[in-house]
C-alpha positions, 0 to 999 in steps of 0.5 A, a space after each residue: 299610134 301617132 298619139 302615143 308618139 306625141 311630143 310631150 315637151 310642147 305641152 305647157 301648164 297655163 298658170 294665167 287663169 286661177 282655177 277658182 270654183 265659183 261655189 266655194 268663192 261664193 261660200 267664202 264671201 257669205 261666210 265673211 259677211 256673216 262673220 262681220 255681221 256677228 262681230 258687229 252685233 256682238 260689239 253693239 250689244 257689248 257697248 250698249 250693255 256697258 252704257 246701260 250698266 255704268 253710272 253717269 259721271 257728274 261734271 262740275 261745269 263751274 270748276 271746268 269753266 274757271 280752269 279754262 278761263 285761267 288757262 286763257 288769261 295771261 299770268 298776271 291776271 291769273 295771279 290777281 284772280 287767285 289772290 282775289 279768290 283767297 281773300 274771299 275765302 
């Protein structure tokens, strides 16, 4: 009979602990890992296929080297080189 007359105001809900089911937590972690692995595999296949199917770009190094040299030189030397190049052509 005393159990029915217990003081209910003294009861408190303990919210300091999160009630996490370990099975569900493990399942979520596994799902996340599997999803990341699938995304990585799809990305690798996409970029691999893209590299295999796109043609190579031919680069003219002589022209690139010439342009880099022009940028590195002072303006007066650039003008002299351009005049010399025009005279040769």
